[in-house]
C-alpha positions in Angstrom: -18.6 12.5 22.1 -15.2 12.6 20.4 -14.0 9.6 18.4 -11.4 7.5 19.9 -8.0 7.8 18.4 -7.4 4.9 16.0 -4.5 2.5 16.8 -2.5 1.6 13.7 0.4 -0.8 13.8 2.8 -1.5 10.9 3.0 -5.4 11.1 5.0 -6.4 8.0 6.5 -4.8 4.9 8.3 -6.0 1.8 7.7 -8.6 -0.8 4.5 -10.7 -0.8 2.8 -13.5 -2.7 0.4 -12.3 -5.3 -2.7 -10.7 -3.7 -6.3 -11.6 -4.8 -8.4 -8.5 -4.0 -11.5 -10.7 -4.2 -10.2 -13.0 -1.2 -10.4 -12.3 2.4 -6.9 -13.7 2.8 -4.0 -11.4 2.9 -1.0 -12.1 0.8 1.9 -14.0 2.5 5.1 -12.2 3.3 8.1 -13.6 1.4 10.8 -11.1 2.4 10.8 -8.3 4.9 12.5 -5.4 3.0 12.0 -1.9 1.7 14.4 -2.6 -1.3 12.3 -4.2 -4.1 13.8 -5.7 -7.3 12.2 -4.4 -10.4 10.7 -7.6 -11.6 7.5 -8.3 -13.6 4.6 -9.2 -11.2 6.5 -8.7 -8.0 4.0 -7.8 -5.3 5.2 -5.4 -2.5 3.7 -3.3 0.2 2.8 -3.6 3.8 0.2 -5.0 6.3 -1.2 -2.8 9.1 -3.4 -3.7 12.0 -6.1 -1.2 12.9 -8.0 -1.0 16.1 -10.6 1.4 17.4 -11.6 2.7 14.0 -14.6 0.5 12.9 -16.8 2.2 10.3 -14.3 5.1 9.7 -12.9 5.8 6.3 -9.4 4.5 5.4 -7.8 6.5 2.7 -4.9 5.1 0.7 -2.5 6.6 -1.7 0.3 5.1 -3.9 2.8 7.6 -5.3 4.6 6.2 -8.3 8.1 7.5 -9.4 7.0 9.4 -12.5 5.9 6.5 -14.5 4.4 7.9 -17.8 0.9 7.4 -18.7 -0.3 6.7 -22.3 0.2 10.4 -23.1 3.7 10.4 -21.8 2.7 12.5 -18.7 3.6 11.3 -15.1 0.8 9.0 -13.7 -1.3 10.6 -11.0 -1.0 8.9 -7.6 -3.4 5.9 -7.2 -5.8 6.8 -4.3 -9.0 5.5 -2.9 -10.8 4.8 0.3 -12.6 1.9 2.0 -14.5 1.6 5.2 -12.8 -0.2 8.1 -15.0 -3.3 8.7 -13.9 -4.4 12.2 -12.4 -3.1 15.3 -9.4 -5.3 15.0 -8.6 -5.4 11.2 -5.6 -6.4 9.2 -5.3 -4.5 6.0 -2.8 -4.9 3.0 -1.8 -2.0 0.8 0.6 -2.6 -2.0 1.3 -2.7 -5.7 2.7 -4.9 -8.4 5.4 -4.2 -11.1 4.1 -4.3 -14.7 5.7 -4.2 -18.1 7.7 -2.4 -19.2 9.7 -2.7 -16.0 12.4 -0.1 -17.2 10.2 2.9 -16.1 9.1 1.5 -12.7 12.5 2.0 -10.8 12.6 4.7 -8.1 10.9 5.5 -4.9 7.3 4.2 -4.4 5.5 6.0 -1.5 2.5 4.4 0.1 0.4 6.2 2.7 -2.6 5.3 4.8 -4.8 7.8 6.6 -8.0 7.5 8.7 -10.4 10.4 8.4 -7.7 12.5 6.7 -5.0 11.8 9.4 -1.9 10.0 8.0 -0.9 7.0 10.1 1.6 5.2 7.8 3.9 6.7 5.3 6.4 4.1 3.8 8.7 4.4 0.9 10.0 1.4 -1.1 13.1 1.6 -3.2 12.3 -0.3 -6.5 15.6 -0.9 -8.3 16.7 -2.6 -11.7 
């Protein structure tokens, strides 16, 4: 039997309160925007609601704007995966600006996929 097609809805995006990855609570939306000021500790990203995908793999990827690593090379995208825990699940994906802020400006692309199929692809403009 074929798997049902997942339903993924982009609920909110923009600037959020600081996220605690150990908590079940999602961060609170402060401002709906894709233009993010490049300020230390600002949290940005988006929340999606996922249905019909319980126990399937959710893959996430954050593409940074050529931020140099400790060797001066552009950082690799930050990627990972989690199992979808419920049939009606809200998930936050995002990042935080860290020091030095001068090299964090530019487009930040964040994608979510389920079993390798991209469902959301959002770009945030981080500006100085």
